[in-house]
C-alpha atoms as one frame of an Amber mdcrd trajectory, in Angstrom:
protein
  -0.215  -0.056  -0.230   2.853   1.730   0.858   4.127   1.842  -2.678   0.940
   2.680  -4.446   0.783   5.752  -2.674   3.844   6.854  -3.368   3.595   6.204
  -7.044   0.271   7.821  -7.033   1.674  11.159  -5.089   4.962  11.277  -7.815
   2.051  11.734 -10.366   3.449  15.080 -12.272   0.786  17.635 -12.984   0.783
  18.800 -16.397   1.302  22.154 -17.108  -1.975  23.410 -19.236  -2.906  27.024
 -20.711  -6.484  27.845 -21.631  -8.001  30.034 -24.013  -9.837  32.805 -23.135
 -13.039  33.915 -24.711 -13.703  37.580 -24.018 -17.511  39.228 -25.228 -18.391
  42.750 -25.153 -22.700  42.281 -24.924 -24.583  45.830 -25.164 -27.196  45.656
 -23.304 -30.796  45.871 -24.428 -33.175  45.159 -21.683 -33.899  43.747 -18.704
 -37.064  41.390 -17.574 -37.660  39.939 -13.909 -33.947  40.720 -13.878 -32.420
  39.005 -16.806 -30.576  41.279 -18.859 -30.509  40.745 -22.769 -27.382  41.771
 -24.629 -26.676  41.458 -28.614 -23.485  39.512 -28.324 -21.665  36.694 -30.395
 -25.142  34.448 -30.620 -23.644  31.300 -30.617 -22.097  32.027 -26.586 -24.007
  30.481 -24.148 -21.396  30.286 -21.340 -23.174  33.420 -19.783 -26.034  34.752
 -18.258 -26.521  38.257 -16.615 -29.409  38.897 -13.985 -29.641  42.867 -11.741
 -31.583  42.357  -8.900 -32.689  44.974  -5.917 -30.454  45.403  -3.128 -31.143
  44.824   0.441 -33.033  47.547   1.436 -33.299  49.716  -2.234 -36.648  50.962
  -3.052 -35.801  51.741  -6.507 -35.192  47.979  -8.671 -32.685  47.911 -11.918
 -34.363  49.657 -15.122 -33.418  49.945 -18.829 -33.227  52.684 -20.786 -33.848
  53.730 -24.282 -31.311  55.406 -26.179 -32.077  58.854 -26.271 -30.502  61.596
 -28.372 -26.444  61.017 -27.749 -27.160  58.785 -24.921 -27.069  55.009 -25.946
 -29.725  52.376 -24.190 -28.043  51.491 -20.844 -28.802  49.518 -17.723 -28.875
  51.890 -14.756 -28.385  49.743 -10.981 -29.310  53.031  -8.195 -27.604  52.979
  -5.103 -28.916  53.270  -1.514 -26.686  55.681   0.373 -27.662  55.363   3.462
 -26.070  51.955   3.663 -24.218  51.175   0.583 -27.313  47.772  -0.597 -27.724
  49.106  -4.263 -28.690  46.916  -7.535 -26.460  44.142  -7.887 -25.074  42.769
 -11.416 -24.943  39.041 -11.479 -22.682  37.506 -13.973 -23.311  33.664 -14.056
 -20.505  31.465 -16.239 -21.811  28.175 -17.274 -20.750  24.688 -15.653 -16.625
  24.020 -16.099 -15.843  27.796 -16.552 -14.587  30.878 -15.158 -14.732  34.382
 -15.357 -11.454  36.177 -15.231 -12.160  39.852 -16.202 -15.265  42.030 -16.461
 -14.881  45.755 -17.259 -17.306  48.576 -18.016 -17.648  52.436 -19.138 -20.536
  53.925 -17.155 -22.178  56.812 -18.273 -22.514  60.363 -15.905 -22.085  58.915
 -12.293 -18.911  57.529 -10.962 -20.182  55.645  -7.637 -18.008  52.854  -5.596
 -18.625  49.265  -7.457 -17.720  46.237  -4.771 -17.444  42.620  -6.015 -16.854
  39.001  -5.472 -16.767  36.097  -6.820 -18.356  32.859  -5.452 -17.632  32.629
  -2.201 -14.931  35.102  -2.252 -14.062  37.908  -0.368 -15.978  41.610  -1.360
 -13.273  43.882  -3.300 -13.627  47.234  -5.120 -13.820  48.004  -8.687 -10.737
  49.684 -10.291 -12.097  53.210 -11.888 -10.199  55.336 -14.844 -11.694  58.112
 -16.304 -14.966  56.341 -16.525 -14.429  52.534 -16.972 -14.926  49.878 -13.842
 -12.544  46.849 -14.349 -13.122  44.009 -11.677 -10.200  41.603 -12.105 -10.792
  38.193 -10.451  -7.147  37.535  -9.667  -7.787  34.276  -7.319  -9.119  32.747
 -10.248 -12.579  31.580  -8.255 -15.058  29.459 -10.189 -18.965  30.680  -9.564
 -21.101  33.774  -9.803 -19.523  37.292 -10.213 -21.476  39.915  -7.888 -21.196
  43.877  -8.259 -22.918  46.762  -6.435 -23.482  50.374  -6.601 -21.847  50.639
  -3.158 -22.642  54.259  -3.305 -22.977  55.548   0.472 -23.412  59.433   1.369
 -23.684  62.707   0.191 -26.806  64.317  -0.530 -27.767  62.087  -3.446 -28.422
  58.315  -4.562 -25.717  58.069  -7.718 -26.538  55.027 -10.551 -24.171  53.205
 -12.383 -25.058  53.908 -15.969 -23.886  50.858 -18.234 -24.946  50.431 -21.889
 -22.437  47.465 -22.499 -20.268  44.974 -20.604 -17.089  43.082 -21.399 -16.292
  39.896 -20.139 -13.575  37.653 -20.389 -13.784  33.738 -18.983 -11.828  30.805
 -19.886 -12.467  26.702 -19.138 -12.275  25.721 -14.923 -10.633  22.866 -15.676
  -7.456  23.751 -17.906  -5.824  26.821 -15.705  -2.792  27.833 -15.855  -0.697
  26.276 -12.828   2.369  24.738 -11.752   3.917  21.556 -11.440   3.549  20.897
  -7.866   6.035  17.694  -7.729   8.743  20.515  -8.612   9.831  22.818  -6.030
   8.721  24.364  -2.678   5.006  25.603  -3.602   3.489  21.829  -2.501   0.146
  23.209  -2.084  -1.620  19.407  -0.510   0.479  17.327   1.641  -1.902  14.303
   1.154  -3.317  13.304  -2.446  -5.478  10.612  -1.222  -7.783  11.554   1.395
 -10.685  10.113   3.554 -11.868  12.822   5.694  -9.477  15.535   5.476  -7.401
  17.834   3.571  -3.875  19.035   4.884  -2.349  22.027   3.658   1.669  22.510
   3.076   1.108  26.542   2.286  -1.514  29.137   3.348  -3.889  29.760   0.394
  -7.368  30.712  -0.854  -8.378  27.497  -2.198 -11.397  25.941  -4.465 -11.890
  22.163  -4.993 -13.067  20.928  -8.131 -15.097  17.707  -9.454 -14.571  16.114
 -12.671 -16.966  18.374 -14.236 -14.882  21.485 -13.037 -17.754  22.463 -10.837
 -16.289  24.141  -7.478 -17.771  21.559  -4.730 -15.616  23.701  -1.770 -14.054
  26.757  -1.211 -11.647  28.266   1.395  -8.675  30.126   3.141  -6.425  27.694
   4.479  -3.643  28.172   6.706   0.052  25.841   6.601  -0.829  22.755   8.156
  -4.574  23.205   8.496  -7.171  20.732   7.661 -10.338  21.316   5.658 -13.016
  19.149   6.341 -13.788  16.679   3.061 -16.005  14.268   4.440 -19.671  15.336
   2.801 -17.936  15.058  -0.917 -18.460  11.533  -2.878 -15.456   9.126  -3.512
 -13.225  10.221  -6.617 -11.014  12.602  -7.769 -10.406  16.128  -7.656  -8.659
  18.945  -8.075  -7.854  21.118  -5.455  -6.294  24.688  -6.654  -4.622  27.623
  -4.689  -2.562  30.240  -4.936   0.726  30.159  -3.506   3.492  32.717  -3.394
   2.173  34.016  -6.656   1.620  31.084  -8.885  -1.537  29.154  -9.306  -0.655
  25.955  -8.428  -2.937  22.321  -8.780  -2.702  18.507  -7.635  -4.977  16.386
  -7.733  -6.133  14.357  -5.121  -8.244  11.025  -4.852 -10.856  10.792  -2.027
 -11.693   7.391  -0.789
């Protein structure tokens, strides 16, 4: 059994780089929260939805083109608590969003976002363009929010179009974890717990490319995976600035 374990643990991970797909979706309407767009008609990997915030009285609204102002979606703010309208981009199973950007009309309020169960981040604003870069590359829906607070008016995020880049979750650029010091998971055959050799924000993928567990772990910490079905999984995290991926077998 020890020899078998050693052979499994020594299997080198393949270094791969996935092609990324970028679409520019021009917003053409909203119906029941679902945002309609004109973009690549053969691309069915992204779904767009908008919703009211936790306490806002004004739901997201679509405004048709008027004069020199293009058609656009408006996300309203609630300056009392920052819980304004939200916009969610949901990728198809096996896809991962790597970046989002959009250029707004008029107001430029604070925009925050998060991916899956990841931490809340603040979008970068340059001139009138917001950029949301998912540096951790966590699979899951990306949600951004009009987080404006204070002042004397409720500022709006007015979006005519949105640019989204995504790629395959199962073919992220990784390093060979058996070479060098960036060893993420100590035990590659597990029963109930993963044991980590480095601190990282990790995601556990099943063979369909779906995230089944996420966590922030410390070196030598343990993560309970007893609820996962038996089979093969991929654990991905960023260690020392590198995206490291390791296969594990749940028995």
